[in-house]
DRENROMI-118126 format. One record per residue (C-alpha): residue number from 1; x, y, z. Coordinates in steps of 0.001 Angstrom, whole numbers, padded with zeros to 6 digits. Each point is the difference from the previous one (the first is absolute). Example, Ala and Ser with C-alpha at 12.3 -4.5 7.8 and 13.67 -1.06 7.14 Angstrom:
// residues 2
{1,{012300,-004500,007800}} {2,{001370,003440,-000660}} 
END
This chain:
// residues 459
{1,{154243,046036,077942}} {2,{002474,002309,-000857}} {3,{003409,000492,001615}} {4,{001008,003396,001288}} {5,{001574,002194,-002714}} {6,{002544,001612,002252}} {7,{-000037,004021,000844}} {8,{002578,002108,001431}} {9,{-001389,003461,-000382}} {10,{-001137,001766,003460}} {11,{-003408,001735,-000127}} {12,{000220,003781,000252}} {13,{-001194,001599,002931}} {14,{-003994,001089,-000114}} {15,{-000823,003467,-001027}} {16,{-000932,002855,002304}} {17,{-003855,-000526,001550}} {18,{-002260,002079,-002899}} {19,{-001603,003506,001132}} {20,{-003218,-000710,001421}} {21,{-003015,000599,-002038}} {22,{-003452,001326,001019}} {23,{-001677,-003162,-000950}} {24,{000922,-003475,-000479}} {25,{001017,-001114,-003072}} {26,{-002190,-003075,-001171}} {27,{001524,-003325,000607}} {28,{001222,-001758,-002972}} {29,{-001540,-002995,-000988}} {30,{001255,-003291,000935}} {31,{001170,-002539,-002569}} {32,{-000348,-003692,-000088}} {33,{003027,-001464,001901}} {34,{000813,-002931,-002300}} {35,{002556,-003002,-000272}} {36,{001878,-001032,-002830}} {37,{-000293,-002851,-002233}} {38,{002225,-002896,001521}} {39,{-003436,-002294,000471}} {40,{000177,-002004,002728}} {41,{002532,000836,002231}} {42,{003538,-001992,-001053}} {43,{-001497,-001534,-002870}} {44,{001203,002623,-002778}} {45,{-000665,-000793,-003704}} {46,{002746,-000927,-002129}} {47,{001049,-001483,-002983}} {48,{-001944,-003108,-000994}} {49,{003323,-002335,000694}} {50,{003074,000483,001230}} {51,{003520,-002299,000504}} {52,{000715,-002293,003038}} {53,{-001519,001063,003148}} {54,{003592,000007,001145}} {55,{000275,003623,-001530}} {56,{-002782,002784,-000334}} {57,{-001488,001148,-003614}} {58,{-000005,003513,-001070}} {59,{-001775,002209,002792}} {60,{-003722,000066,000319}} {61,{-001677,003294,-001302}} {62,{000755,002799,002113}} {63,{-001921,000415,003120}} {64,{-001098,003211,001432}} {65,{002533,002165,001504}} {66,{000782,001337,003435}} {67,{-001112,003349,001436}} {68,{-000700,002203,002551}} {69,{-002191,003047,001006}} {70,{000252,003000,001878}} {71,{-002259,003049,000688}} {72,{000648,003721,000862}} {73,{-001211,001994,002875}} {74,{-002874,002025,-000294}} {75,{-000240,003449,001108}} {76,{-000765,001322,003999}} {77,{-000418,003057,002069}} {78,{-002561,002885,-000401}} {79,{000464,003412,-001206}} {80,{000028,002736,002453}} {81,{-002059,003035,-000490}} {82,{001283,003272,001316}} {83,{-002604,002048,002071}} {84,{-001027,003454,-001220}} {85,{001857,003003,001893}} {86,{-002063,001885,002229}} {87,{-000718,003351,-001101}} {88,{002170,003216,001129}} {89,{003343,-002418,000148}} {90,{002355,-000610,-002838}} {91,{000689,-003467,-001044}} {92,{003765,-000331,000745}} {93,{-001120,000916,003861}} {94,{-002346,-002449,000172}} {95,{002364,-002772,-001213}} {96,{002814,000680,001758}} {97,{-002416,000287,003195}} {98,{-000747,-003521,-001237}} {99,{003339,-001019,-000260}} {100,{000983,001436,003396}} {101,{-002922,-001853,001687}} {102,{000816,-003228,-001638}} {103,{003800,000311,001014}} {104,{-001275,000689,003807}} {105,{-002503,-002650,-000021}} {106,{002526,-002629,-001208}} {107,{002908,001189,002378}} {108,{-002935,-000221,002667}} {109,{-001035,-003426,-000938}} {110,{003242,-001264,-000554}} {111,{001242,001062,003519}} {112,{-003315,-000899,001807}} {113,{000191,-003623,-001389}} {114,{003381,-000355,001215}} {115,{-000647,001116,002949}} {116,{-003107,-002230,000403}} {117,{002091,-002990,-001267}} {118,{002642,000709,002515}} {119,{-002461,-000037,002822}} {120,{-001717,-003025,-001108}} {121,{003352,-002008,-000045}} {122,{000732,001147,003459}} {123,{-003349,-000498,001387}} {124,{-001732,-003307,-001602}} {125,{003483,-001461,-002440}} {126,{-000156,-000442,-003746}} {127,{-003687,-000265,-001717}} {128,{002018,-002031,-002583}} {129,{001225,-003863,000365}} {130,{003609,-000443,-001480}} {131,{001152,-003597,-000472}} {132,{002680,000414,002232}} {133,{-002531,000548,002650}} {134,{-002219,-002795,-001107}} {135,{002484,-002189,-000685}} {136,{-001097,-000364,-003780}} {137,{003319,000145,-001609}} {138,{-000184,-001452,-003454}} {139,{001556,-003418,-000248}} {140,{000773,-001515,-003443}} {141,{000269,-003347,000995}} {142,{001160,-003059,-002355}} {143,{-003381,-001260,-000891}} {144,{-001158,003357,-001203}} {145,{-000009,001203,-003549}} {146,{002330,002950,000887}} {147,{002094,-002473,001925}} {148,{000031,-002244,-003224}} {149,{000481,002768,-002092}} {150,{002951,001143,001922}} {151,{002206,-003093,-000281}} {152,{-000867,-000629,-003736}} {153,{000114,003705,-001321}} {154,{004146,-000327,000403}} {155,{-000049,-002987,-002075}} {156,{-002418,001513,-002929}} {157,{001488,001725,-002924}} {158,{-001414,002074,-002478}} {159,{001621,-001321,-003550}} {160,{000450,002669,-002812}} {161,{000670,-001877,-003502}} {162,{001352,001559,-003481}} {163,{000782,-001569,-003248}} {164,{002674,001144,-002140}} {165,{-002276,002454,-001801}} {166,{-001257,001452,003283}} {167,{-003269,-001570,000527}} {168,{-001044,-001403,003064}} {169,{-001984,000138,003013}} {170,{-000127,-000360,003903}} {171,{-000749,-003091,002520}} {172,{000644,-001326,002868}} {173,{001755,-003292,001367}} {174,{001381,-001414,003377}} {175,{003408,-001448,001153}} {176,{-000096,-004143,-000676}} {177,{003507,-000457,001430}} {178,{002922,001520,001921}} {179,{001827,-000319,-003179}} {180,{-001609,002657,-001644}} {181,{-002827,-001692,-001999}} {182,{-002989,002182,-000363}} {183,{-003273,-001799,-001448}} {184,{-002698,002063,-001954}} {185,{-002456,-000780,-002665}} {186,{001409,-000405,-003834}} {187,{-001802,002908,-001412}} {188,{001497,002230,002539}} {189,{003627,-000445,-001201}} {190,{-000736,-001501,-003677}} {191,{001455,003422,-001853}} {192,{003060,-000715,001791}} {193,{000937,-003684,-000903}} {194,{001885,000778,-003320}} {195,{002470,002695,001184}} {196,{-002061,002495,001787}} {197,{000612,001381,003499}} {198,{-001632,-000954,003369}} {199,{000026,001714,003369}} {200,{-001236,-000786,003267}} {201,{-000892,002638,002877}} {202,{-000359,-000986,003556}} {203,{-002419,002175,002173}} {204,{002986,001621,001608}} {205,{000931,001492,-003256}} {206,{002961,-002127,-000689}} {207,{000016,-000760,-004212}} {208,{001786,-003280,-001120}} {209,{000540,-000912,-004025}} {210,{-001168,-003271,-000524}} {211,{-000216,-002943,-002518}} {212,{-002562,-002384,-001451}} {213,{001224,-003557,001070}} {214,{-002666,-001338,-001358}} {215,{-003737,000233,-001375}} {216,{-002985,-002284,-000533}} {217,{-002669,001896,-002333}} {218,{-002724,-002891,000465}} {219,{000217,000059,003893}} {220,{000716,003907,-000216}} {221,{002776,-000459,002406}} {222,{003715,001739,000013}} {223,{002531,-000082,002012}} {224,{002639,003009,000350}} {225,{002869,000132,001874}} {226,{001767,003372,001660}} {227,{003573,000631,-001180}} {228,{002427,000767,003430}} {229,{-003262,-000996,001918}} {230,{000365,001087,003484}} {231,{001035,-002899,003000}} {232,{-003587,001123,002081}} {233,{-002414,-001256,-002357}} {234,{-002889,-001689,001822}} {235,{-002058,-002382,-001981}} {236,{-003379,000211,000098}} {237,{-001672,-003785,001712}} {238,{-002101,-001694,-002823}} {239,{-003261,-001754,001523}} {240,{-001902,-002814,-001534}} {241,{-002837,001196,-002446}} {242,{-001548,-003344,-000038}} {243,{-000829,000265,003454}} {244,{-001539,003691,-000610}} {245,{-003595,000089,000981}} {246,{-003068,002101,-001550}} {247,{000037,002932,002122}} {248,{003539,-000044,001477}} {249,{000955,003809,000370}} {250,{002702,001072,-002784}} {251,{002634,002798,000053}} {252,{000984,001516,-003598}} {253,{003116,002023,-000359}} {254,{001069,001836,-002819}} {255,{000655,002768,-001974}} {256,{-003448,001281,-001997}} {257,{-000023,002286,-002529}} {258,{003852,000710,001417}} {259,{-000805,000578,003519}} {260,{002408,-002249,001326}} {261,{-000372,-001868,003431}} {262,{-003758,000140,000065}} {263,{-001890,-002397,002282}} {264,{-003537,-000819,-000372}} {265,{-002115,-003087,001644}} {266,{-002796,-002554,-001029}} {267,{-000873,-003380,000425}} {268,{000251,-003158,-002648}} {269,{-003394,-000006,-001953}} {270,{000630,-003040,-001679}} {271,{002911,-002614,-000928}} {272,{000980,-002198,-003347}} {273,{-001938,003360,-001800}} {274,{000900,-001262,-003905}} {275,{002002,003427,-001342}} {276,{001273,000228,-003456}} {277,{002118,003287,-000188}} {278,{001784,002526,-002518}} {279,{001700,003078,000575}} {280,{-001586,001021,-003165}} {281,{003383,000497,-002278}} {282,{-001029,-003031,-001693}} {283,{002694,-002529,001562}} {284,{-001404,-003524,000749}} {285,{-002653,000114,003102}} {286,{000649,-001374,003466}} {287,{-001962,-002370,001810}} {288,{-000806,-000694,003529}} {289,{-002040,-001773,002767}} {290,{000134,003398,002027}} {291,{-001160,000880,003477}} {292,{-002438,002908,-000620}} {293,{-000129,002549,002624}} {294,{-002157,003721,000673}} {295,{003534,001339,001279}} {296,{000268,003345,-002330}} {297,{002221,-001111,-002826}} {298,{001059,002837,-002651}} {299,{002628,000238,-002679}} {300,{003386,-000057,001477}} {301,{-000957,-002542,002925}} {302,{001319,-002537,-002655}} {303,{002986,-002543,001498}} {304,{-001401,001337,003460}} {305,{-000462,-002740,002728}} {306,{-003449,-000873,001466}} {307,{000104,-000772,003697}} {308,{-001799,-001818,002435}} {309,{-000734,001360,003756}} {310,{003410,-001301,001077}} {311,{001855,001642,-002639}} {312,{001008,-002946,-002108}} {313,{-000216,000268,-003483}} {314,{-003219,-002066,-002010}} {315,{000270,001417,-003461}} {316,{001216,002726,-002538}} {317,{-002087,002165,-000997}} {318,{-000299,-000178,-003730}} {319,{-003588,001165,-001656}} {320,{-003021,001623,000943}} {321,{-003479,000183,-001888}} {322,{-001325,003770,-000329}} {323,{-002650,002175,-001701}} {324,{001059,001854,-003033}} {325,{000080,003372,001238}} {326,{003288,001936,000044}} {327,{001022,002123,002796}} {328,{002472,001283,002793}} {329,{001965,002116,-003041}} {330,{001427,-003138,-001431}} {331,{-002781,-001321,-002673}} {332,{000440,-003484,002003}} {333,{-003001,-001332,002091}} {334,{000330,-001318,003669}} {335,{-001191,-002208,002139}} {336,{-003479,-001448,000583}} {337,{000638,-002192,002727}} {338,{000914,-002858,-002682}} {339,{003411,-000747,000572}} {340,{002201,-002941,-000862}} {341,{003091,-001780,001570}} {342,{002243,-002960,-001090}} {343,{-000301,-002486,002814}} {344,{003720,000216,001525}} {345,{000289,-004151,000035}} {346,{000036,000403,-003829}} {347,{002324,003223,000121}} {348,{002263,-001336,001948}} {349,{000806,-002953,-001866}} {350,{000109,002147,-003500}} {351,{002441,002311,001764}} {352,{002421,-002477,001522}} {353,{000126,-001997,-003753}} {354,{000783,003763,-001216}} {355,{002539,000542,002407}} {356,{001573,-003600,-000518}} {357,{-000041,000034,-004141}} {358,{-001412,003052,-001270}} {359,{-002501,-001587,-001788}} {360,{-003865,-000903,001085}} {361,{-001320,-003473,000156}} {362,{-003606,-000467,-000760}} {363,{-002177,-003183,000509}} {364,{-001953,-001198,-002528}} {365,{-002231,-003150,-001010}} {366,{001168,000323,-004383}} {367,{-003122,000680,-001103}} {368,{-001528,003062,-001665}} {369,{-003555,000980,001066}} {370,{-002601,002836,-000885}} {371,{000347,003190,001605}} {372,{-003466,001400,-001326}} {373,{-002083,001400,002673}} {374,{-002125,-002632,001696}} {375,{-001278,-001688,003057}} {376,{-000281,-003692,-001187}} {377,{003917,-000577,000563}} {378,{003252,-000328,-001894}} {379,{-000275,-002031,-003391}} {380,{003021,-001437,-001625}} {381,{-000085,001370,-003490}} {382,{000270,-002041,-003520}} {383,{003078,002001,-000657}} {384,{003145,000945,001646}} {385,{001681,003602,-000517}} {386,{001791,000085,-003219}} {387,{-001200,-003148,-001311}} {388,{001243,-002326,003274}} {389,{-001918,-002873,001112}} {390,{-002536,001234,002593}} {391,{001099,-002651,002369}} {392,{003894,-000501,000445}} {393,{001013,-003266,-000942}} {394,{001538,-001681,002827}} {395,{-001020,002590,002023}} {396,{-001593,000655,003640}} {397,{-003697,000027,-001617}} {398,{000617,-002798,-002611}} {399,{001311,-002072,002923}} {400,{-003291,000387,001871}} {401,{-002019,-000786,-002871}} {402,{-001756,003727,-001030}} {403,{-000592,000666,-003244}} {404,{-001127,002702,-002270}} {405,{-003507,000970,000897}} {406,{000073,-000885,003377}} {407,{-001370,002809,002655}} {408,{001942,000614,002886}} {409,{-002341,000838,002985}} {410,{001958,-000699,002722}} {411,{003491,-000047,001739}} {412,{000780,-001382,003421}} {413,{-003807,001088,000637}} {414,{000299,003454,-001587}} {415,{-002557,000819,-002433}} {416,{001561,000584,-003135}} {417,{-002077,002523,-002356}} {418,{002035,001132,-002561}} {419,{003339,-000613,-001221}} {420,{001535,003032,001698}} {421,{-001284,-001417,003583}} {422,{001819,-003151,-001156}} {423,{003367,001499,-000804}} {424,{-000209,002087,003181}} {425,{-000529,-003119,002017}} {426,{002593,-001977,-001414}} {427,{002092,002956,000703}} {428,{-000271,-000553,003611}} {429,{001734,-003474,-000458}} {430,{003706,-000899,-000230}} {431,{001110,-002222,-003053}} {432,{-000166,-003483,001086}} {433,{-003181,000687,002497}} {434,{-003015,-002618,-000571}} {435,{-003467,001255,-000414}} {436,{-003401,-001528,-000402}} {437,{-001242,001417,-003132}} {438,{-004454,-000381,-000551}} {439,{-001137,-000009,-003736}} {440,{-002466,-000755,-002118}} {441,{-000020,-002059,-003179}} {442,{-003231,-000841,-001857}} {443,{-002471,001188,002483}} {444,{001656,-002190,002688}} {445,{002710,001294,002858}} {446,{003000,-001632,000401}} {447,{003103,000493,002453}} {448,{003673,-000330,-000582}} {449,{002848,000581,001751}} {450,{002883,002198,-001431}} {451,{003904,000309,000859}} {452,{000305,003795,-001669}} {453,{003228,000551,-001835}} {454,{002019,002892,-000507}} {455,{001072,003128,-002618}} {456,{003290,002109,000624}} {457,{-000176,003447,-000791}} {458,{-002850,002396,-001377}} {459,{000929,-000745,-003836}} 
END
């Protein structure tokens, strides 16, 4: 799974239609519509071992990029063959005669058409039915997509982040509280964390400078705060992502390819989808147990709200799986209907910690697990990162009796098929939560209860 590489370029206007030709061109051969190499969805191959699951390892190999496609208009119309002039008359006279006849016919036709229409109106009434006549005026009730969008758009912003060297991109965020805090993705504002510049633009065109309050690389969540925030901010209502069901309607708002205030719709395609994502910059990976949606999400949608049918935020749009075909004038790929959002229950907790302390807090089990792509579970490694103990002495895993070589296969009933999946599931919990872990040792299955520990910060 690859997160969006934010794009700001707006595609050029399409060129003029081609001049028709006598014979149609042969159709171009169709190439294969291939998929990149993340393998099993949500289980990217990464390093063979990694540090404690409370902190992510180096990013998985880059997955396919995002992209879109377009097509130009084809030719239309037919050429007109001028009739040969009659003998005995000049060509100029014939052309003038044709023009005069055309003008006369046009005038007669126009006048006659108006007369007939007027008489028809006077005698039989209008031949068309207007909405005002039928009572069919468009009504955008609060529960419609248009009604939800009308309420949510004023609280959604387009974010531009720029580093001190001028590098950066465009993403999306939404109003989190009345104090001017905006929630977005970490990878949207990462360039501006150390002294860069951040701005947030509302749909009415008002633009505000902002500063990064805190960012969590592992969760891929960040909070910025508007400078001189207006007093009439309306935070979006937060829903309950635990109660979301597959098939529920979704509405995504963002700035795909820099096209601000774009609304797309879809459904929840799956829940608890393990996703390890990276922005391709060489930074460490982010892990999530994501909501999957087929609502169109593209570069620039990152950080924007994923809403339910009532307009409640149920997730933060963060990553997409796509083909490797670039397009749309940006060299980036686009949506193929596989988008992933951080559940809002998790994002809310992270955002509140960032506002409160400026630093993220991660839940952990205190054991290093293999991040090899597998389907058998998350195996506790024989050696920890940097030569440290694979099971932290006195840590949560040690207290629960876990040992190197144990293979964790379930956490609170959720199937664990790899190390990244385990990390994503652990991070849906808070430090101090008790979870039930199922593991295998020497071919036998065991169950134990673990009280999760905590780790502060990304370093």
